[in-house]
Every structure is written in structure tokens, then in C-alpha cells.
C-alpha positions in Angstrom: -24.4 4.4 22.3 -25.9 6.7 20.4 -23.7 9.6 21.5 -20.9 8.2 19.7 -22.6 6.9 16.9 -23.6 10.1 16.0 -19.8 11.7 16.5 -18.7 8.3 14.3 -21.1 9.3 11.7 -20.6 12.8 12.1 -16.7 12.3 11.6 -17.4 9.9 8.4 -19.3 12.3 6.8 -16.9 15.1 7.3 -14.2 12.7 5.9 -15.9 12.0 3.3 -16.5 15.4 2.3 -12.4 16.1 2.6 -11.3 18.1 -0.2 -9.0 15.9 -2.9 -6.3 16.9 -4.4 -5.3 15.0 -7.6 -1.6 14.7 -7.9 0.0 13.7 -11.8 3.0 11.5 -12.3 4.8 9.5 -14.7 4.4 5.6 -14.2 7.8 5.4 -13.8 9.0 3.7 -10.2 11.3 6.7 -9.9 8.7 9.1 -10.3 6.4 7.6 -7.9 9.0 7.6 -5.5 9.1 11.5 -6.0 5.9 12.1 -6.3 5.2 9.9 -3.2 7.8 11.9 -0.7 6.0 15.4 -2.0 2.5 14.1 -1.4 3.7 12.8 2.3 5.3 16.3 3.0 2.1 17.5 1.8 0.2 15.3 3.5 2.2 16.8 6.8 1.5 20.3 6.1 -2.3 19.9 5.0 -3.8 16.9 7.4 -7.1 18.5 6.1 -6.7 17.2 2.8 -6.8 13.9 1.1 -4.6 13.1 -2.1 -5.0 10.7 -4.9 -2.0 10.0 -7.1 -2.5 9.6 -11.0 0.1 8.1 -12.9 0.0 8.1 -16.7 3.4 7.2 -19.3 4.5 10.1 -21.6 6.2 9.5 -24.9 9.9 10.0 -23.2 8.5 6.8 -21.7 7.3 5.2 -24.6 10.4 5.4 -27.7 13.1 4.0 -26.0 15.3 3.1 -29.3 16.1 6.5 -29.9 18.2 9.2 -28.0 16.7 11.9 -26.5 18.0 14.8 -28.1 17.0 13.0 -31.5 13.6 12.6 -31.2 12.9 15.9 -32.1 10.0 16.5 -29.6 9.4 19.2 -26.2 8.4 18.5 -23.5 9.4 14.6 -23.7 8.5 13.9 -20.1 5.7 16.2 -19.3 3.4 17.1 -22.4 0.7 14.0 -21.2 0.4 15.4 -17.9 0.0 19.0 -19.0 -2.5 17.9 -20.9 -4.0 16.5 -18.1 -3.3 19.8 -15.8 -5.4 21.8 -18.8 -8.8 19.6 -19.0 -8.8 19.6 -15.2 -7.9 16.2 -14.7 -5.5 16.5 -12.2 -4.4 19.7 -9.7 -0.9 19.4 -9.8 2.2 16.8 -11.5 5.1 16.5 -9.8 8.3 16.5 -12.2 12.1 16.2 -12.2 13.3 20.2 -12.5 15.7 18.6 -15.7 12.6 17.5 -17.8 10.4 20.6 -17.7 10.9 22.5 -20.9 12.6 25.7 -20.1 9.5 28.0 -21.3 6.3 26.8 -19.9 2.9 26.5 -21.7 0.7 29.4 -20.8 -1.1 29.3 -17.7 1.6 27.1 -16.1 3.8 27.9 -13.0 6.3 26.0 -10.9 4.2 26.3 -7.8 7.0 24.9 -5.3 10.7 23.3 -5.2 11.9 20.5 -3.3 15.2 21.1 -1.6 17.7 19.8 -4.2 19.3 16.3 -3.3 22.5 15.5 -4.7 23.3 16.9 -7.9 26.5 14.8 -9.2 26.5 11.9 -12.1 27.3 8.6 -10.6 28.8 5.6 -12.6 27.7 2.0 -12.5 29.6 -0.5 -13.6 29.0 -4.0 -15.4 29.9 -6.6 -12.5 33.0 -7.4 -14.2 34.5 -4.0 -14.1 33.3 -3.4 -10.5 36.1 -1.3 -8.5 37.5 0.4 -11.7 37.0 4.0 -12.5 35.8 6.0 -15.9 40.2 6.2 -16.0 41.1 2.8 -15.2 38.5 1.1 -18.0 40.0 -0.5 -21.0 40.6 1.1 -24.1 37.2 1.7 -26.1 35.1 0.6 -23.3 31.6 1.9 -23.9 30.2 4.0 -21.6 26.4 4.6 -21.7 24.3 7.6 -20.8 21.3 9.7 -22.3 22.9 13.1 -21.7 24.6 14.9 -24.2 25.8 16.9 -21.0 27.3 14.0 -19.3 28.8 12.7 -22.9 30.3 16.1 -23.9 32.2 16.6 -21.3 33.7 12.8 -20.6 34.2 12.6 -24.0 36.9 15.3 -23.5 38.2 14.0 -20.0 38.3 10.5 -20.9 39.4 10.1 -24.9 40.0 6.9 -24.5 36.2 5.5 -24.0 33.3 5.6 -26.2 30.0 6.6 -25.2 26.2 5.7 -26.6 23.3 6.3 -26.2 20.9 4.2 -23.5 17.4 4.7 -22.8 15.2 3.6 -20.5 14.5 3.9 -16.6 16.6 2.8 -14.4 15.7 -0.3 -14.1 15.6 -1.2 -17.8 18.9 0.5 -18.1 20.7 -1.2 -14.8 19.2 -4.3 -16.5 21.2 -3.5 -20.2 24.4 -2.6 -18.3 23.9 -6.0 -16.5 22.7 -8.6 -19.3 23.7 -7.5 -22.8 27.6 -7.3 -22.2 27.2 -4.0 -24.6 28.0 -1.4 -21.7 31.3 -1.0 -19.2 29.5 1.1 -17.5 26.8 4.0 -17.7 26.1 7.2 -15.8 23.1 7.6 -14.0 22.0 10.8 -11.2 23.0 9.9 -8.3 20.3 11.2 -6.9 17.9 8.9 -8.7 19.8 6.0 -7.5 19.5 7.3 -3.9 15.8 7.2 -4.3 16.0 3.3 -5.5 17.6 2.8 -2.6 20.5 1.7 -5.1 23.8 3.3 -3.5 25.4 -0.3 -3.6 25.2 -0.1 -7.2 27.3 3.4 -6.9 30.8 2.7 -8.0 32.1 6.3 -8.6 30.7 9.9 -7.9 31.5 12.2 -10.6 33.3 15.4 -9.4 32.8 19.1 -11.1 36.2 18.9 -12.5 35.4 15.7 -14.1 31.6 16.3 -15.2 29.8 19.4 -14.1 25.8 19.0 -13.4 22.8 19.9 -14.9 21.2 23.6 -14.6 17.9 22.4 -13.8 15.4 23.7 -16.1 17.6 25.5 -18.5 19.2 23.7 -21.6 17.6 20.8 -23.1 18.4 17.8 -24.1 20.2 19.3 -27.5 22.3 21.4 -25.1 26.0 20.4 -23.9 25.8 23.4 -21.0 26.6 22.6 -17.1 26.8 24.5 -14.2 28.9 24.3 -10.6 27.9 26.3 -7.2 29.6 26.9 -4.4 28.9 28.7 -1.1 31.4 29.9 1.1 32.2 33.1 3.6 29.1 34.9 2.1 29.9 34.5 -1.2 28.6 32.8 -4.2 31.0 31.3 -6.9 29.1 29.9 -9.9 30.9 28.1 -12.8 29.4 27.5 -15.6 30.4 25.7 -19.1 29.1 24.5 -22.7 30.7 22.1 -24.8 30.7 20.9 -28.4 29.3 17.7 -29.2 32.2 15.5 -28.8 33.8 18.0 -26.0 37.0 19.3 -28.5 35.3 22.6 -28.0 34.7 24.2 -24.5 33.9 27.2 -22.7 34.3 27.5 -19.1 33.6 30.9 -17.1 33.7 31.6 -13.0 31.6 34.5 -11.6 31.0 35.3 -8.0 28.4 37.2 -5.8 28.6 38.4 -2.3 25.1 36.7 -0.8 24.3 37.7 2.6 22.5 34.9 3.9 22.3 33.3 7.6 24.9 30.8 8.2 22.8 28.4 9.0 21.2 28.2 5.5 24.6 28.5 3.4 24.5 24.8 2.8 21.1 24.3 3.7 19.7 21.7 6.8 20.1 18.3 6.2 16.9 16.9 7.8 14.8 19.4 6.1 12.3 18.3 4.2 10.1 21.2 4.0 8.8 22.6 0.4 9.8 25.6 -0.5 8.4 28.0 -2.8 10.2 30.0 -5.5 10.4 32.4 -3.1 12.2 31.1 -0.6 10.8 31.6 2.8 14.3 31.1 4.6 16.6 33.7 2.4 16.1 37.6 2.1 14.5 38.2 -1.2 18.2 40.2 -1.7 20.2 37.2 -1.7 17.6 35.4 -4.2 17.7 38.6 -6.4 21.7 38.2 -6.3 21.9 35.0 -7.3 19.6 35.5 -10.0 21.9 38.1 -11.5 24.9 36.4 -11.2 23.5 33.6 -12.8 22.3 35.9 -16.1 25.7 37.5 -15.8 27.5 34.2 -16.1 25.1 33.4 -19.2 25.8 36.4 -20.8 29.6 36.8 -20.6 29.8 33.1 -22.0 27.5 33.9 -24.8 29.6 37.3 -25.4 32.9 35.0 -25.6 31.6 32.8 -28.0 29.6 30.2 -26.1 26.3 31.3 -28.9 28.7 29.4 -31.8 30.1 26.2 -29.8 25.9 25.7 -29.0 24.8 26.6 -32.5 27.3 24.1 -33.9 26.2 21.1 -31.1 22.5 21.9 -32.0 23.0 21.4 -36.0 25.6 18.5 -35.8 23.0 16.8 -33.5 19.9 17.3 -35.7 22.1 16.1 -38.7 22.5 12.7 -37.6 
């Protein structure tokens, strides 16, 4: 008895001394699901650590009556969490890459990036338009989106539709769609709907020829830029585009580079949940540098061919409104 008791006491003492890692996140349900997934992976990798999730609201969560591109505040969904890191109230934070500012604050770094889920945009229709597509929606139908990237591309592709800003977390935006009778459809990230378990609400997945997807961290809320990538036979194909706010002016270019990656990693193993650092352990360094160089070369090409003028006008018009 005494032996068992001593063992139990020792285990309890050791448990109480386990290091606790404080993980910061936004309070939204989607952010919590994303953070829970990251923490579950970290627990599997580091069973000797404990994790405490600390949720908080951000400026972007609180200001819901203004388009993201109009607020004028940088780091809308990250600033409060950045301050918590600076004050040592949390040890790390989990974000969607698209929410991070293009330039991180001094002393901050991206410690790891999870394998990307579906990068595509999805259309969710009002119940009375279930079975439709954007192309078959009635003339002047209003489509909600919080993204200039989506609106600029889709206005060009579907001129018979009107696009209007819609804000709020996924629950709020879906409720506005279903209850307010203001929107015929809204555009959301397919990955977010998948994480929430709401795949049944997806009425249409937008393919790159309709709407190219977000670059990741580059760009910003007031810059309509997008990309599409494909890996085939050792070649990485990268298409990038910029648009005016109404989609009337646009510029797209495609470049390619040879990327020597083991075949099993070209598309990435579908069932591999492991986090990868900024230097992916399964991808040769030469391939990473070639991919990075391709992105820089494509951006430079677009800028040299006049993309900067399109983006400058887009920023000016956005600020004016």
C-alpha cells in the first residue's frame, strides 16, 4: 500500500511540475477549432507538456459594421494577441496566415505552418437559391463577401451580380444570409466550412478560372491579389494576378520552375497531420529556394508590366470610399 501510495504521490508531484504552454487564440468558434487542432498535434508530439488555451477578442471581431478594407487599422485580427505575446501572457498564438500582417512586429516570427487545407472559395446560397450557381443567379442578385480579392475577380466574371460587404464570424454571416433576405449568396473559405462541419452548405466551389485563391500572408485587406499553383512532373506552375476594385482592369501571368521533390510529396500526403517549420523537413532546401525564387520572379514580372499602377489605383479608390 505504501509503495503504491508513494508512486501515486510522485506521479502527482511530477504532473504538477509539467511545463504549461499558454496558447493564444481568437474567441470565434472557427478560431478555437483551428487552435484545438494545433494543440492536439502538439500534445501528440510533446506528451510531457501541458497546454492552456487563452481566447480573446480582437479589433476585427469587434468592428462588424465596416468593411475590413475600410477600417484602416493594421493587424485587425492579431494586434491584441501580439500584445499578449509582448507582455508574456501567452507563449505562442495560432492564426490563419491570411490574418497576419505582411510585416511582422520586431522580435516576432512564424514558428510553424500547418499543411494547408483546401485553398478554394465556396459559395453558400440562400435556401431559395439552392441548386443555383453564381452564373445562374438572377440579374442584380446580391452576393456577400468581406474580401476585395473575391469581389474584384467575381465582378469581372459575373457582371450581372452585385457584390456587397458582409462581416462577422461564420455563424453570423450564415445567419445574415438565411434570415435577412438581403443576400442571394455569400462567399466563404471552403476550409472554414470544412472545419466547422458545414460542408452541406457548400453550393459551389470556385475554381481558379473563376476566382484564384489567397496568396497567404502577402497582400492585405485592401489589395486584390491572388494566385494559383500546380505541381506536375517536377514543374511548379505559379499563376498570379492583380485586379482593379471593379475587376475591369486586371493582369495575370504564369511562370514555372523545376522543383525536384520526391514524388510522394508533390501533392503532400493527405493523412499527414504533422506540423512543418518554415523549413519543411521533407522538402529539399534547393526546392524550397527555387519555389521562393519563382514567387519573387512572378511578382517582379507583374510589377514591371504595370501591376503597381493597378494596385495603386485600387488603394486610392478604396481609401476614397
